[in-house]
TIMI-404955 format. One record per atom (N, C-alpha, C): residue number from 0; atom name; x, y, z. Coordinates in steps of 0.001 Angstrom, whole numbers. Example, Ala and Ser with C-alpha at 12.3 -4.5 7.8 and 13.67 -1.06 7.14 Angstrom:
<panus>
+-----+-------+---------+---------+---------+
! num ! atomo !       X !       Y !       Z !
+-----+-------+---------+---------+---------+
!   0 !     N !   13190 !   -5690 !    7800 !
!   0 !    CA !   12300 !   -4500 !    7800 !
!   0 !     C !   13200 !   -3300 !    7800 !
!   1 !     N !   12850 !   -2250 !    7080 !
!   1 !    CA !   13670 !   -1060 !    7140 !
!   1 !     C !   12900 !      30 !    7870 !
+-----+-------+---------+---------+---------+
</panus>
This chain:
<panus>
+-----+-------+---------+---------+---------+
! num ! atomo !       X !       Y !       Z !
+-----+-------+---------+---------+---------+
!   0 !     N !   -3942 !   -8679 !   13883 !
!   0 !    CA !   -4291 !   -7866 !   12742 !
!   0 !     C !   -5783 !   -7543 !   12827 !
!   1 !     N !   -6106 !   -6261 !   12659 !
!   1 !    CA !   -7487 !   -5811 !   12697 !
!   1 !     C !   -8071 !   -5892 !   11298 !
!   2 !     N !   -9076 !   -6731 !   11096 !
!   2 !    CA !   -9646 !   -6905 !    9760 !
!   2 !     C !  -11145 !   -6667 !    9781 !
!   3 !     N !  -11673 !   -6349 !    8633 !
!   3 !    CA !  -13113 !   -6225 !    8424 !
!   3 !     C !  -13504 !   -7148 !    7286 !
!   4 !     N !  -14676 !   -7698 !    7363 !
!   4 !    CA !  -15193 !   -8546 !    6300 !
!   4 !     C !  -16101 !   -7696 !    5420 !
!   5 !     N !  -15949 !   -7848 !    4104 !
!   5 !    CA !  -16793 !   -7122 !    3156 !
!   5 !     C !  -17415 !   -8108 !    2180 !
!   6 !     N !  -18563 !   -7754 !    1682 !
!   6 !    CA !  -19203 !   -8543 !     628 !
!   6 !     C !  -18959 !   -7824 !    -685 !
!   7 !     N !  -18611 !   -8585 !   -1697 !
!   7 !    CA !  -18335 !   -8006 !   -3005 !
!   7 !     C !  -18890 !   -8939 !   -4067 !
!   8 !     N !  -19438 !   -8364 !   -5117 !
!   8 !    CA !  -20011 !   -9175 !   -6194 !
!   8 !     C !  -19062 !   -9199 !   -7390 !
!   9 !     N !  -18885 !  -10378 !   -7962 !
!   9 !    CA !  -18066 !  -10567 !   -9157 !
!   9 !     C !  -18904 !  -11275 !  -10204 !
!  10 !     N !  -18635 !  -10996 !  -11453 !
!  10 !    CA !  -19239 !  -11795 !  -12520 !
!  10 !     C !  -18678 !  -13204 !  -12411 !
!  11 !     N !  -19468 !  -14156 !  -12807 !
!  11 !    CA !  -19110 !  -15569 !  -12657 !
!  11 !     C !  -17763 !  -15889 !  -13308 !
!  12 !     N !  -17523 !  -15354 !  -14518 !
!  12 !    CA !  -16270 !  -15657 !  -15224 !
!  12 !     C !  -15053 !  -15115 !  -14463 !
!  13 !     N !  -15196 !  -13908 !  -13923 !
!  13 !    CA !  -14080 !  -13318 !  -13173 !
!  13 !     C !  -13808 !  -14112 !  -11905 !
!  14 !     N !  -14859 !  -14515 !  -11214 !
!  14 !    CA !  -14671 !  -15302 !   -9992 !
!  14 !     C !  -14005 !  -16636 !  -10299 !
!  15 !     N !  -14375 !  -17253 !  -11412 !
!  15 !    CA !  -13708 !  -18506 !  -11802 !
!  15 !     C !  -12216 !  -18276 !  -12031 !
!  16 !     N !  -11891 !  -17167 !  -12680 !
!  16 !    CA !  -10479 !  -16848 !  -12943 !
!  16 !     C !   -9733 !  -16570 !  -11639 !
!  17 !     N !  -10368 !  -15857 !  -10738 !
!  17 !    CA !   -9763 !  -15589 !   -9416 !
!  17 !     C !   -9504 !  -16912 !   -8709 !
!  18 !     N !  -10493 !  -17780 !   -8676 !
!  18 !    CA !  -10340 !  -19074 !   -8002 !
!  18 !     C !   -9272 !  -19932 !   -8668 !
!  19 !     N !   -9224 !  -19924 !  -10008 !
!  19 !    CA !   -8215 !  -20700 !  -10725 !
!  19 !     C !   -6812 !  -20224 !  -10353 !
!  20 !     N !   -6623 !  -18898 !  -10359 !
!  20 !    CA !   -5311 !  -18344 !  -10052 !
!  20 !     C !   -4938 !  -18574 !   -8588 !
!  21 !     N !   -5896 !  -18413 !   -7697 !
!  21 !    CA !   -5631 !  -18659 !   -6270 !
!  21 !     C !   -5181 !  -20103 !   -6061 !
!  22 !     N !   -5862 !  -21040 !   -6700 !
!  22 !    CA !   -5487 !  -22451 !   -6581 !
!  22 !     C !   -4096 !  -22689 !   -7151 !
!  23 !     N !   -3829 !  -22088 !   -8315 !
!  23 !    CA !   -2525 !  -22226 !   -8971 !
!  23 !     C !   -1405 !  -21705 !   -8071 !
!  24 !     N !   -1685 !  -20650 !   -7316 !
!  24 !    CA !    -677 !  -20045 !   -6440 !
!  24 !     C !    -757 !  -20554 !   -5006 !
!  25 !     N !   -1593 !  -21537 !   -4770 !
!  25 !    CA !   -1768 !  -22151 !   -3446 !
!  25 !     C !   -2080 !  -21112 !   -2370 !
!  26 !     N !   -3028 !  -20262 !   -2678 !
!  26 !    CA !   -3470 !  -19316 !   -1658 !
!  26 !     C !   -4976 !  -19148 !   -1734 !
!  27 !     N !   -5523 !  -18481 !    -750 !
!  27 !    CA !   -6976 !  -18335 !    -698 !
!  27 !     C !   -7448 !  -17226 !   -1630 !
!  28 !     N !   -8721 !  -17279 !   -1914 !
!  28 !    CA !   -9356 !  -16221 !   -2712 !
!  28 !     C !   -9131 !  -14871 !   -2040 !
!  29 !     N !   -9310 !  -14811 !    -732 !
!  29 !    CA !   -9128 !  -13549 !       3 !
!  29 !     C !   -7706 !  -13028 !    -122 !
!  30 !     N !   -6727 !  -13908 !       5 !
!  30 !    CA !   -5328 !  -13483 !    -139 !
!  30 !     C !   -5071 !  -12896 !   -1520 !
!  31 !     N !   -5592 !  -13553 !   -2540 !
!  31 !    CA !   -5391 !  -13086 !   -3908 !
!  31 !     C !   -6029 !  -11711 !   -4117 !
!  32 !     N !   -7245 !  -11537 !   -3638 !
!  32 !    CA !   -7947 !  -10261 !   -3817 !
!  32 !     C !   -7277 !   -9154 !   -3004 !
!  33 !     N !   -6809 !   -9455 !   -1791 !
!  33 !    CA !   -6074 !   -8456 !    -996 !
!  33 !     C !   -4819 !   -8002 !   -1725 !
!  34 !     N !   -4079 !   -8964 !   -2282 !
!  34 !    CA !   -2853 !   -8627 !   -3015 !
!  34 !     C !   -3181 !   -7784 !   -4250 !
!  35 !     N !   -4245 !   -8138 !   -4959 !
!  35 !    CA !   -4649 !   -7361 !   -6131 !
!  35 !     C !   -4998 !   -5925 !   -5729 !
!  36 !     N !   -5697 !   -5763 !   -4621 !
!  36 !    CA !   -6055 !   -4418 !   -4145 !
!  36 !     C !   -4809 !   -3628 !   -3771 !
!  37 !     N !   -3872 !   -4267 !   -3065 !
!  37 !    CA !   -2607 !   -3584 !   -2696 !
!  37 !     C !   -1846 !   -3147 !   -3936 !
!  38 !     N !   -1757 !   -4033 !   -4919 !
!  38 !    CA !   -1028 !   -3708 !   -6149 !
!  38 !     C !   -1696 !   -2557 !   -6898 !
!  39 !     N !   -3016 !   -2555 !   -6944 !
!  39 !    CA !   -3749 !   -1493 !   -7614 !
!  39 !     C !   -3500 !    -147 !   -6929 !
!  40 !     N !   -3592 !    -131 !   -5607 !
!  40 !    CA !   -3369 !    1101 !   -4848 !
!  40 !     C !   -1948 !    1605 !   -5053 !
!  41 !     N !    -970 !     722 !   -5015 !
!  41 !    CA !     428 !    1125 !   -5220 !
!  41 !     C !     647 !    1661 !   -6622 !
!  42 !     N !      59 !    1019 !   -7632 !
!  42 !    CA !     200 !    1490 !   -9012 !
!  42 !     C !    -409 !    2875 !   -9168 !
!  43 !     N !   -1586 !    3093 !   -8596 !
!  43 !    CA !   -2224 !    4411 !   -8656 !
!  43 !     C !   -1346 !    5465 !   -7979 !
!  44 !     N !    -748 !    5110 !   -6847 !
!  44 !    CA !     128 !    6040 !   -6114 !
!  44 !     C !    1355 !    6392 !   -6965 !
!  45 !     N !    1961 !    5389 !   -7607 !
!  45 !    CA !    3138 !    5651 !   -8445 !
!  45 !     C !    2794 !    6568 !   -9607 !
!  46 !     N !    1667 !    6296 !  -10293 !
!  46 !    CA !    1280 !    7141 !  -11413 !
!  46 !     C !     980 !    8568 !  -10956 !
!  47 !     N !     366 !    8703 !   -9791 !
!  47 !    CA !      94 !   10042 !   -9253 !
!  47 !     C !    1404 !   10780 !   -9029 !
!  48 !     N !    2397 !   10108 !   -8466 !
!  48 !    CA !    3716 !   10705 !   -8242 !
!  48 !     C !    4393 !   11065 !   -9555 !
!  49 !     N !    4287 !   10185 !  -10548 !
!  49 !    CA !    4898 !   10448 !  -11855 !
!  49 !     C !    4278 !   11689 !  -12494 !
!  50 !     N !    2952 !   11783 !  -12464 !
!  50 !    CA !    2285 !   12943 !  -13061 !
!  50 !     C !    2602 !   14225 !  -12293 !
!  51 !     N !    2698 !   14137 !  -10977 !
!  51 !    CA !    3045 !   15318 !  -10183 !
!  51 !     C !    4451 !   15789 !  -10538 !
!  52 !     N !    5376 !   14854 !  -10686 !
!  52 !    CA !    6752 !   15192 !  -11054 !
!  52 !     C !    6785 !   15827 !  -12449 !
!  53 !     N !    6054 !   15233 !  -13395 !
!  53 !    CA !    5992 !   15779 !  -14749 !
!  53 !     C !    5400 !   17181 !  -14761 !
!  54 !     N !    4371 !   17402 !  -13974 !
!  54 !    CA !    3758 !   18733 !  -13896 !
!  54 !     C !    4725 !   19752 !  -13326 !
!  55 !     N !    5494 !   19343 !  -12322 !
!  55 !    CA !    6478 !   20241 !  -11720 !
!  55 !     C !    7536 !   20634 !  -12758 !
!  56 !     N !    8053 !   19664 !  -13494 !
!  56 !    CA !    9075 !   19940 !  -14501 !
!  56 !     C !    8491 !   20797 !  -15622 !
!  57 !     N !    7279 !   20464 !  -16072 !
!  57 !    CA !    6636 !   21247 !  -17130 !
!  57 !     C !    6452 !   22696 !  -16688 !
!  58 !     N !    6077 !   22884 !  -15436 !
!  58 !    CA !    5907 !   24233 !  -14914 !
!  58 !     C !    7206 !   25011 !  -14904 !
!  59 !     N !    8270 !   24364 !  -14487 !
!  59 !    CA !    9583 !   25019 !  -14451 !
!  59 !     C !   10062 !   25386 !  -15851 !
!  60 !     N !    9764 !   24521 !  -16820 !
!  60 !    CA !   10242 !   24741 !  -18184 !
!  60 !     C !    9219 !   25485 !  -19042 !
!  61 !     N !    8079 !   25834 !  -18434 !
!  61 !    CA !    7015 !   26573 !  -19140 !
!  61 !     C !    6481 !   25792 !  -20346 !
!  62 !     N !    6349 !   24478 !  -20192 !
!  62 !    CA !    5816 !   23617 !  -21236 !
!  62 !     C !    4333 !   23392 !  -20939 !
!  63 !     N !    3496 !   23610 !  -21944 !
!  63 !    CA !    2053 !   23417 !  -21754 !
!  63 !     C !    1623 !   22080 !  -22333 !
!  64 !     N !     406 !   21703 !  -22026 !
!  64 !    CA !    -148 !   20472 !  -22583 !
!  64 !     C !    -245 !   20586 !  -24105 !
!  65 !     N !    -577 !   21762 !  -24595 !
!  65 !    CA !    -633 !   21973 !  -26049 !
!  65 !     C !     738 !   21761 !  -26695 !
!  66 !     N !    1802 !   22180 !  -26009 !
!  66 !    CA !    3156 !   21960 !  -26524 !
!  66 !     C !    3441 !   20467 !  -26657 !
!  67 !     N !    3053 !   19718 !  -25653 !
!  67 !    CA !    3279 !   18266 !  -25663 !
!  67 !     C !    2478 !   17621 !  -26790 !
!  68 !     N !    1208 !   18000 !  -26920 !
!  68 !    CA !     378 !   17432 !  -27986 !
!  68 !     C !     930 !   17774 !  -29366 !
!  69 !     N !    1444 !   18988 !  -29536 !
!  69 !    CA !    2039 !   19380 !  -30815 !
!  69 !     C !    3264 !   18530 !  -31123 !
!  70 !     N !    4096 !   18271 !  -30126 !
!  70 !    CA !    5286 !   17429 !  -30324 !
!  70 !     C !    4899 !   15999 !  -30685 !
!  71 !     N !    3886 !   15488 !  -30027 !
!  71 !    CA !    3425 !   14130 !  -30330 !
!  71 !     C !    2919 !   14061 !  -31768 !
!  72 !     N !    2122 !   15043 !  -32164 !
!  72 !    CA !    1606 !   15074 !  -33535 !
!  72 !     C !    2733 !   15161 !  -34556 !
!  73 !     N !    3715 !   16005 !  -34290 !
!  73 !    CA !    4855 !   16153 !  -35197 !
!  73 !     C !    5614 !   14829 !  -35313 !
!  74 !     N !    5826 !   14172 !  -34194 !
!  74 !    CA !    6546 !   12893 !  -34207 !
!  74 !     C !    5767 !   11855 !  -35015 !
!  75 !     N !    4460 !   11814 !  -34829 !
!  75 !    CA !    3644 !   10842 !  -35568 !
!  75 !     C !    3673 !   11130 !  -37069 !
!  76 !     N !    3627 !   12406 !  -37422 !
!  76 !    CA !    3701 !   12749 !  -38851 !
!  76 !     C !    5038 !   12328 !  -39447 !
!  77 !     N !    6132 !   12579 !  -38723 !
!  77 !    CA !    7466 !   12179 !  -39194 !
!  77 !     C !    7561 !   10665 !  -39328 !
!  78 !     N !    7036 !    9969 !  -38340 !
!  78 !    CA !    7094 !    8509 !  -38352 !
!  78 !     C !    6283 !    7951 !  -39533 !
!  79 !     N !    5103 !    8531 !  -39757 !
!  79 !    CA !    4262 !    8077 !  -40864 !
!  79 !     C !    4919 !    8378 !  -42209 !
!  80 !     N !    5561 !    9528 !  -42320 !
!  80 !    CA !    6214 !    9918 !  -43578 !
!  80 !     C !    7410 !    9018 !  -43884 !
!  81 !     N !    8064 !    8509 !  -42850 !
!  81 !    CA !    9231 !    7656 !  -43081 !
!  81 !     C !    8860 !    6189 !  -43265 !
!  82 !     N !    7602 !    5875 !  -43135 !
!  82 !    CA !    7155 !    4457 !  -43283 !
!  82 !     C !    7005 !    4062 !  -44718 !
+-----+-------+---------+---------+---------+
</panus>
């Protein structure tokens, strides 16, 4: 495996939490941070795909962002009125 070493700064409290969790999961600090980075990248990729899909559907149905905001506002007003 081809790896590179990087230096990264963490606030003391965050580093303590990272170390606590790594110990709890019986893995190294590096393993925990690598997994966190992979999960973050995958989550960003999924959200990008979700938004792209939503934009495609909105385009096909001629729905604008203003239409969505109006629907949200209407729903909130109805919900508040029924409370």
